[in-house]
C-alpha positions in Angstrom: 5.4 -8.1 -7.1 2.6 -5.6 -7.6 -0.4 -4.4 -5.7 -3.7 -4.8 -7.5 -5.8 -1.6 -7.6 -9.4 -1.5 -8.9 -12.6 0.4 -8.7 -12.0 3.4 -10.9 -14.5 4.6 -13.4 -16.6 7.4 -14.6 -18.9 9.2 -12.2 -20.9 12.4 -12.2 -19.8 15.3 -10.0 -21.1 14.8 -6.5 -21.0 11.0 -6.9 -19.0 8.4 -5.2 -16.5 5.6 -6.0 -14.7 3.0 -3.9 -11.3 2.0 -4.8 -9.7 -1.2 -3.6 -6.1 -2.4 -3.5 -5.1 -6.0 -2.9 -1.7 -7.2 -1.7 -0.4 -10.5 -2.8 0.2 -13.1 -0.1 4.0 -12.8 -0.8 4.1 -9.4 0.8 1.6 -10.0 3.6 4.0 -9.0 6.3 4.7 -5.7 4.5 1.0 -5.0 4.1 0.3 -5.7 7.7 3.3 -3.9 9.3 3.7 -0.8 7.1 1.8 2.3 6.1 -0.5 1.9 3.0 -1.0 5.0 0.9 -3.2 6.2 -1.9 -1.6 8.5 -4.4 -3.0 10.2 -7.5 -1.6 11.7 -10.6 -3.8 14.1 -12.6 -2.9 14.9 -16.3 0.1 17.1 -16.5 0.7 17.1 -12.7 3.0 15.4 -10.3 1.9 12.4 -8.3 0.5 13.5 -4.9 -0.3 11.7 -1.7 -4.0 11.5 -1.1 -4.4 9.4 2.0 -2.4 7.2 4.3 -3.3 4.5 6.8 -0.7 3.3 9.3 -0.3 -0.2 10.6 -2.1 0.9 13.7 -5.0 2.3 11.8 -4.3 6.0 12.1 -5.2 8.0 9.0 -4.0 11.1 7.3 -5.4 13.0 4.3 -4.5 15.6 1.9 -6.3 18.9 2.6 -8.1 18.7 -0.7 -9.9 15.4 0.2 -10.5 15.8 3.9 -14.1 15.1 4.9 -14.8 13.5 1.5 -12.4 10.5 1.3 -12.0 7.7 3.8 -9.2 5.1 3.8 -9.6 1.8 5.5 -7.7 -1.4 5.7 -8.6 -5.1 6.1 -5.6 -7.2 7.1 -7.4 -10.5 6.9 -8.3 -9.8 3.3 -5.1 -8.0 2.5 -7.0 -5.0 1.1 -7.0 -1.3 1.5 -9.9 0.8 0.3 -10.4 4.4 -0.5 -14.0 5.6 -0.3 -14.4 8.8 -2.3 -17.5 10.9 -1.9 -18.6 14.2 -3.3 -16.3 13.8 -6.2 -15.5 16.8 -8.3 -13.6 17.3 -11.6 -10.6 18.2 -9.5 -10.4 14.6 -8.4 -9.8 13.3 -12.0 -6.6 11.3 -11.9 -5.1 7.9 -12.0 -5.0 6.6 -8.4 -2.3 4.3 -7.1 -1.9 2.4 -4.0 1.5 2.1 -2.4 3.5 0.6 0.4 7.2 0.2 1.2 9.5 -1.5 3.5 13.0 -0.1 3.8 14.2 0.7 0.3 11.7 -1.6 -1.4 8.5 0.1 -2.7 5.4 -1.5 -4.0 2.9 0.2 -6.3 -0.4 -0.8 -7.8 -0.9 -0.5 -11.5 -3.2 2.5 -11.2 -6.9 2.9 -11.6 -8.4 5.8 -13.5 -11.1 8.1 -12.0 -13.0 10.4 -14.2 -15.6 12.9 -13.0 -18.0 14.5 -15.3 -19.3 18.0 -14.5 
């Protein structure tokens, strides 16, 4: 079972992208009841948490993206989105969506974001 991430691409510095992550119906209860996170992994760096939205809709962001990125969730569509504005070359990475229940984790396949300066 895998989450389906999409929306990456090439954008100029200062531009915007909107990533989307869809959960299959087989894990609907996990999607609705647990935190959904967006992570990213830049070349040569470790994967880092970018944004989280809880089951109640609370959000948290890495300091590096606060004020620029917004995470949102649509339970009826089983999707979680990451709106990314004012992108810089520091945001270049492969972005992954994630959720977990207990010891079981679910990852998206990753969607690549490239920012040209």
